[in-house]
N, C-alpha and C positions, 0 to 999 in steps of 0.2 A: 504494500500500500504506500502510495506517495504521501509526502508530508502535507500537501494541499488537501488530499482526500481525508487524512486524519483530522486536520483542523476543521474541515467542513463538517465531519461527523460529530466532532466535539460541539461545534456551534449548534448544529441541528439537534443534538441530544439535549442541550440546555434549553432550547426553545420548545421542545416537545413536553417538557415537564411543566404541567399546569398545577399550580398550588391554589387551593380554595381554603379560605378560613371561615368556618361557620361560627358566628359570634352573636352574642346579645349585648356586648359591651361590658360584661362582668369583669372583675379585676383580673382573673386568669386569662380571659380573652385579650385584655389590654397588654398583658405580659407577652403573650405570643405575638401579637401585632407589633409591639415595639421591637422584639427580637428579630422578626422578619425584616422590619424596616432598617434596623441597625446593620444587619448582614446583607443588605441590598438584595434581598430575595423578592422577586416580583410575585405578588399574590393578588387574588381577588377576594374581597370581603363579601360574605353572604349573610344577610340579616333576615331573610325570609323564613319565618318559623314554619310555614306550611311545607316549604321545600325540605327543611330539616326533618320534619315528621315523615315525609315521603321516603327519605333516605334511612329512616330508622334511628335518627340522632335523638338521643334523650338527654344528653348533657353537652355543655359547651365549655371550653372551646373544643372544636374538632377541626382537624386539618385534613384535607383530601389531596392526595398527590397521585396522579395517574390512576384514579379509581380506588385507591387504598385509603381508608379512613384511619387517622391517628388521633388518639386521645391526647390530653394535655401532656402527660409524661412522655409519650412516644414522640409527639410533635416537638416538645422541648429538646429531646435527645437528637432528633433529626436536624433541627436548626443548629444546635451546638456542634454537630459534626460537619457542618458546611464551612468551607474556607472563607 
C-alpha cells in the first residue's frame, strides 16, 4: 500500500466515525460534553427523549459510536483513550 493510500484510509476512517451524545443536560452529561469538546472530538448532541426511548436508552448520558451504545463509564474511558 502506498503512503497516499494509507493517509487516505486514515482520513476516511476518522470521518466514518459518527459520535452521538444522548443528553438531558445533567451534570454527567455536561462532563462528557466538555471532555469531547476539550479533545476536539466532533459529536452531535441529541436531546430528543422520544428518540432515546426508541433506542432503549433509560439513562443518560449515553454515547453512540458507529451503532454501539456506551454508558457514562465506557464513554469516559473511550474519550480518555483518544489522543
